[in-house]
C-alpha positions as CSV (number, residue, x, y, z in Angstrom):
1,G,127.4,119.1,105.3
2,I,127.4,115.8,107.1
3,S,129.8,114.5,104.6
4,A,132.2,117.3,105.3
5,A,131.9,117.0,108.9
6,L,132.6,113.4,108.8
7,A,135.6,113.7,106.7
8,D,138.7,112.1,108.1
9,R,136.9,110.9,110.9
10,P,137.0,107.1,112.2
11,V,133.3,106.5,111.7
12,S,132.1,103.5,109.5
13,G,130.0,103.5,106.4
14,S,127.2,101.5,108.2
15,D,127.3,104.4,111.1
16,V,126.6,107.4,108.6
17,E,124.2,105.2,107.0
18,S,122.3,104.7,110.5
19,V,122.8,108.5,111.3
20,V,121.0,109.4,107.8
21,D,118.4,106.8,108.2
22,G,117.7,108.2,111.6
23,I,117.1,112.0,110.4
24,E,114.9,110.7,107.5
25,G,112.8,108.8,109.7
26,T,112.2,111.6,111.8
27,L,111.5,113.9,108.8
28,R,109.0,111.4,107.6
29,E,107.0,111.2,110.8
30,A,107.5,115.0,111.3
31,G,105.3,115.8,107.7
32,P,105.5,117.5,104.6
33,Q,106.8,120.7,105.8
34,V,110.2,120.6,107.7
35,S,112.2,123.7,108.3
36,S,115.8,123.8,107.8
37,E,116.3,124.8,111.1
38,D,114.7,121.3,112.2
39,I,117.0,119.8,109.6
40,G,120.2,121.0,111.4
41,R,119.0,120.4,114.6
42,L,118.4,116.9,113.9
43,V,121.9,116.4,112.3
44,L,123.4,118.3,115.3
45,D,121.6,115.6,117.6
46,H,122.7,112.9,115.8
47,L,126.4,113.7,115.3
48,R,126.6,114.7,119.0
49,D,126.2,111.0,119.7
50,L,128.4,109.8,116.9
51,D,131.5,111.6,116.9
52,E,132.4,114.9,118.6
53,V,134.6,116.6,116.3
54,A,131.9,116.0,113.5
55,Y,129.8,117.7,115.6
56,I,131.4,120.8,116.3
57,R,132.2,120.9,112.7
58,Y,129.1,120.8,111.6
59,A,128.0,123.2,114.5
60,S,130.6,125.5,113.2
61,V,128.8,126.1,110.1
62,Y,125.3,125.4,111.1
63,K,125.6,128.1,113.9
64,E,127.9,130.4,112.0
65,F,130.9,130.3,114.3
66,Q,132.9,133.9,114.3
67,D,135.8,133.3,116.4
68,A,137.2,131.0,119.2
69,A,135.1,132.1,121.7
70,D,132.1,130.5,119.8
71,F,134.1,127.0,119.7
72,E,134.9,127.4,123.4
73,R,131.3,127.8,124.2
74,E,130.3,125.0,122.2
75,M,132.6,122.3,123.5
76,A,131.7,123.6,127.3
77,E,128.2,122.9,126.5
78,L,129.0,119.3,124.5
79,E,130.9,118.4,127.9
80,S,128.0,119.4,130.3
81,A,125.4,117.5,128.3
82,E,127.7,114.3,128.5
83,K,127.8,114.6,132.3
């Protein structure tokens, strides 16, 4: 999951802890029943802000990319979100 997405990325341990803490805090506020879909979206949201490569890596598994077009589409969405 998150560890694989962040492998070999220039992200500090404290940044990773901050992401995990943020996700856990949001999940606690959401209540006892949270779907895996909600968790996946939260991880994507946090990774997008932390490291774009990690975001794309996680998105490729979470969104089940099938080919290069899926990567290109996600990159386009990422770029448009930054503007």
